N, C-alpha and C positions, 0 to 999 in steps of 0.2 A: 822829085818824088811827091806823090799826092798826099793830101792831108790824111785821108783814111789809111794809107799805107803806113805813115809815121805813127798814127795812133795804134794800129794793129801790131806793129813791130814793138812799140814800147810796152803795150800790154803783154805781149808774149815774153818780153825780157823780164818783166816783173813776175810773171807766173813761173818762169824758169828759176828765178832766184828763190821763190817759195819752195819749189820742188827740190832744189839743191840743198836747202836748209833742212826741210822736214823729211824728205824721202831718202836722200843720199847721205844725210848727216854730215854735210860739208860745213866747215866753219863759216859763220855768217859773214865775216869780213871777206873771206875768199869768195864766197858766193856773190857778194855785192860787186866785187871787181870783175868776176867772170861775167856777170850780167851786164856790167857796163861795157866790157870789151865786145860782147856779142851785139849789144845795141849799137855801138859805134860802127862796127863793120857792116851791120845790116842796113844802117841808114846812110851809108855812103861816105863816112868820114875817112875811110882808108886805114891801112895798117899804121902808118906814121901818125896820122891825125888822131886816131883812136888812142894810141899809147900816150901821145903828147897831152891829149885832153885829160886822160885818167891821171897822169902824173901832176898836171897843172891843178886839177881839182883837188887831189890829195894835198898838194903843197899849199894851196890857198886856204883850205880849212885849217890846216895845222898852223899857218901863219896867224890866223885869227884866234884860235882857241887852244892851241897845243899847251902853252905854258899855263893858261888859265885852268885847264882840267888838271894838270899835274899839281899846281899849287892847292887847288881845292881838295883833291884826294889826299894829299900829304897832310893838310890841316885836319881833315877828318880822322885820319889814322892816328894822329897824335892826341886829339880830343878823346877818341875811343880808348886809347891807352891810359889816359888819366882817369877813366871811369866817369866821364862827364855826364853821360846819359842817365846812369843810375841816380845820380844826385838830382838831376833836373826833374825826372819823373817823380821822385819822392817829394820834391818841393812843390810841384804842380798839384799833387794830391792834397798836400797840407793847405794850400792857398785856395783852391777851387772846390774841394770837397768832392764826394762821389758823383753828384749830379752834373757838375761842370767839367769833370776830368776828361770825358771823351772829347769834348770840344777843345779844351786846353791842350791835351796831349796831341790831338790831331793837328791843330794849328802850329804847335811847336815842331812836330816831326816834319810837317810840310814846308815850313819856312826856315826857322833858325838852324835846324840840324842838317840841312841839305848838303853841307860840305862833307858829311860822313857817308861813306860808301853804302848803298842801299841795303845790301845783304847784311853788312855789319850792323847797321842801324836797326834792322829788324831783329837780328839775333840778340842784340843787347837790350832792346826795349820789350820784346815779347814776354820774357819771364816776369818782368815787372808788371806788365799789363795783365797778365794772368793772375797775379796776386791781388791786383786792384779789382778784378771782375766780380768776386763774391760780394764786395762792398756795394755794388750797384744793384743788387737784387737778383731776381730770377733770370733776367735777360742780360746779366752783366757780361758774360762771354761774348754774346752777339754784338753788344754795343762796343766793346773794346776792340774786337776783331774788325768790325766795320770801320771804326775810326782809324785804326792802323792801316788797313788796306787802302782806304781813300787817301789819307794824308801821304803815305809813302809813295804811292804811284803818282799822285798829283805833283808832288814836290820835284820828282826827277825830271818832269817835262815842262813845268811852269815857273819854277823858282830858281833864281841864281843863288848859289853856284851849282845847282843840280847838273850832272854831266850832260844829260840830253838837252837841257835848257841852254847851256853854254854852246853846245854843238849847233842847235837850231839858230841861235843868235849869230854865230859865225857864218853859217851856211847862207843865211839870208841878209847878212850885212847889217844886222840890228846892233846898235851900240848897247853894250852890256848894261849900262846905267838905265837906258830906256827899257830894256828887257826886265830889269829888276823892278822898276816902278810899276810898269803896266802888268807884269806878272803878279805882283802883290795885289793889284786891284782886282785881278781875276781869281787868284788862288784862295784868298782869305774868304770871300763870300761863297766860293765854290765848296770849300771844305765845310764851312758852317752849315750851309743850306743842305748839302748832301747828307751830312750826319743827321741833321734834324729830320729830313724826309725818311731816311732809313730807320731811325729810332721810332718814328711815328708808326710805321708798319710792323716793326719788330714787336712792339707792345700790343699790337692788334691782330695777332694770330699768324704773322708771317714766319715766326720762329717757333720751332717745336723742340723743346729741350731734350726730350727723349730720343728723337731721331737726328737732331742736328749737332748734338754734343756727345763726346765720348769720355767716359771717366778716365782720368789720368792723374798720376801723382805729380805734385808740384815739383819743379826742378829744385835741387838742393842749393844750387848756387845762383845768385842773381847776376844777370849780365852775361856770364860766361857759360851758362848752363849747358853742358854737354853738347857744345856746338857741332863737333864733327859727326854726331849721330842723328841729327834731326831730320835728314832727308829720308823719306820712305823708300822702300826698295823698288816700288813701281813708278817712281818719279821719272819723267821722260828726260832724255838727253843727260843721263847721269854724268856728273863731273863738270858740266858747264851749262849755264843758263842759255836760253835761246838767243839773247842779245850779247853773248860773250861774257857776261858776268860770271865770276867763279861761283861754284857751289859752296855751301857753308863749310863743308869738310876741307876746303882748300883755302879758307880765309887765313891771312897771315897774322891777324891781330888777336886771335882768340886765345892762343895758348902760349906757352913758353915764358913770357914775361909778365903777364897780367897779374899773377899771384905773388910777385915779389913785393915785399913790404915797402911802403912809401916813407920817405924821410920826413915829408911835410904834407899838410892837407891844405889844398887851395880852396878858396871859396868859389861858389858857383859863378859869381860875377867875374872873378879874376880869370877863370877858365875860358869863359866865352867872350870876354872883353876884346881880345885882338880880332877875332872873327867878326864880331859886331862892328868894330871900328872899320874893317875893310869894306863891309857892306854900306856903312854910312858914307865912306869916302866915295864909293862908286855911285851911290844914289845922289849924294850931294853934288858930285860933278855933273851928273845929268841935269839936275835942277838948275845948277848955275848956268849951264849951257842954254837951257830953255829961257832963262832970264836975261841972257846976253852978257853975263859976267864972265870974264876970263882973265887969267894971269898965269905966268909960267909956273909958279909954285903950285897953285891949285890944280892946274891942268896936269901936272906931273903926278902928284900924289893921288889924284882921282882916276888916273888911267887904270883900267881894271887889272892889268898885269902887275902894276906897282902896288895897287891897293891890296890885292890878294897876297902879294909877297910880304907886305908889311904885316898882314894878319898872320901869315905862316911863321914869320920870324918871331912875332910876339907870342904866338901859341907855343912855339918851340922853346922860347926863353922861360915861359911859365912852367912848362913841363919839366925842363931841366932842373928847375929849383924844387920841384915837388916830387917827381918820380925818378929823377936821376938821368944822366946822360945815356947810359946803356939802353934803357928802355925806350928812350926817344929815338936812338939810332935804330933799334929793332923795328919800331913803328914806321920810321921813314923807309927802311928797306922794304917792308911789306907794302907800303903805300906806292913805291915806285913799281913794284911788281904788278899791283892792281891797275895803276894808271896806264901801263903799257898796252894792255888789251883794250882799254877804253879808247885810247888814242888811235890804235889801228882801226877799230870799228868805225870811229868817227871819220877818219880819213877816207876809208872805203866808201862811206855814205857820201862824202863830198865828191869823190871821184865819179860815182854814179850820177849825182846831181849835175856835175859838169857835162857829162856826156849827154844827158837828157836835154840840157840847154843847147848844146852844140848841134844836136840832131834836128832842131827846129820845132821841138815839141811845144816850147813856150809860145811861138808865133801861132801854132795851130790852135792851142787852147785860148789864146788871147782873142782870136777871131770869133770864138763861140760865146764869149762872155759879153754882157752888156756893161755899161758904165757903172752899174750898181756894184757895191763891194760885198753884198750879201751872197750872191751866187758863188764866187770863187771861194769864200770862206766855208760855205756848205760843202763844196766839192772837195776841198783839201781835208776837211773833217771826215767826209765819207771815205776818201781814199785811205787815209790813215787808219780809220776804223776797220776797213776791210783787210788791210795789210796786217793789222794786229790780230784779228781773228784767225787769219791764215798762219802767220809766222809765230805769234806769241811774244814778240819782242817790241816793247814800248819804244826803245831807241831807234831800231831799224825802221819801224813803221812811220814814226814822226819825221825822221830825217828824209826818208824816201818821198813821202807825201809832200813835204815842204819843197824838196828839190824839183818835183814835177811842176809846181806852180810858181816857183821863184821868178822865172822869166816873165811871168804875166804881170807881176806887181807894178813895174814901171809903166806899162801900157795903160793901166787903170788908175794910176795915181793912188794905189792902195798901199798904206803903210805896211812894210814887211813885218813889223812886230805883230800885226793881226794874223798874218799867215802863220807865223811861228806859234802863236797861241792856239789857233785853230788846229794846226797839225798836232800840237801837244794834246789838246783836248780829244781829238779823234783817236789818237794812239792809246788812250785809256779804255776804249770801249771793249767790254767783255774780256777781262783777264780770266784765263781759264787754265786747263790742265797742262798746257805747254809752258806756263810761267813758273819760274822758281818761287816767286812770291806766293803763289797759290799754295804750293806744297808746304812752304815754311809756315804760313799762317795756319794751315790745317794741323801740322804736327805740334807747333809750339803753343797754340792756344786751345788745344783739346777739342777740335771740331771734327765732325765727320766730313766726308767729301761733299755730301748733300749740303751740310751747313756752310762749308767754305764757298760753294757756288752762290749761296745767298749773301754772305758777308763780303766776299771778295769779287765774284763775277758781277752780281747784281749791284752791289754797293759802288764799285768803281765805274760801272756803266752809267749809273745815275750821275756820278760826278762828271763823267765825260759829257753828258748832255747838258748838265748845269753849267759847266765851264764853257761850252759852245754858246749857251744863251748869254752869259756875261761877256763873252768876246764879241758877240753881235751887238750887244748894248754899247760896248766900248767903241765899236766901229762907227757909231753915230757921232762920236765926238772927235774922231781922228781923221 
């Protein structure tokens, strides 16, 4: 089969996946597998070869990230049950004050809190952000909404243990410790610079308070404010986000147990200490490997699956002492329910990537690239950006774009962590009305649709470009 035929068939398969998701409203995970099957048959893998490749791709990605995603989601569910977000945001406001809170909150949401499921994190932090907004002056709503949009979306694809970040690392064979270190090098300046750029324009006429904000009463409860009713009636794909994430009305952690009285009150440090320990173990293991230091004990505890398990057990222990065993068990049940759909989606993305590699697409693309690392990174960013505009799913667009160019990395000597970061950056481009995050930010922060296009669509697009720039700078040293 000629190169142009492989390229044409692959493009048709990607377009078919987009149509299945958007027009026929077929579940994204099913659409990815259907697309993978069609691609395999059309490129000559045969019936047996196609099914074997799909199952192998699914199994390989689960081998890499299955337990990591499960541990991360469960840890986040328990932290949410303890009310950790409320306390953290209140502490940030006291420490950094009104001027610094958009940056402090943004960096915290994008890095420290990425073990918490994105929709849960948004629902818990949005009412607090809305209370803070008036203290920032006339443009407080715009600044807080922008900071939240940028940090939440960046975290899911650039920061360990964000579910899409972990999936990208597993798909491309990137050690999770390396993904954590290099992801931090990109996400911290990306969030800071992007918020700074947006605030600069917000204060100079970009934001119109009368047209971009809508008057709304402040929610009566912090953290749990009427979670099941925040989705507007005209939000697309009602019941499920485009990338398989549940809508807020289906979140398992919002009700039932959260209002039960706590026996004890844990300090903020104690709540987050186990999770921070797991990240330190993972990052420390990566640094030790770079320095050539190794020992059976350090290698064991710094292995991501063990490090996150230690964090999960520690978080569970703290929660049992503070909120009781029943509430911890309820949070774990909800966490397992959420992690299931994430795992299936991630596995389906891995299956598609495996078929793309087996079809010879990697060899085709490799022949068109020079030895420079810049062109592949720009291409993977562009592919992810186009997919995200079409599908509206950060996870699907990042995983698919990375899978298309994964076979090229060994040919160019390109560190796969750069492909992961470029795919993550591209998948952030133009978050719009097909995104659950878009509608949640509009409803919970009192913005009009016009205003949400500015804070969410434009703001996250700026972050997408800034993240690409920092990834290209990083490529000069790797």
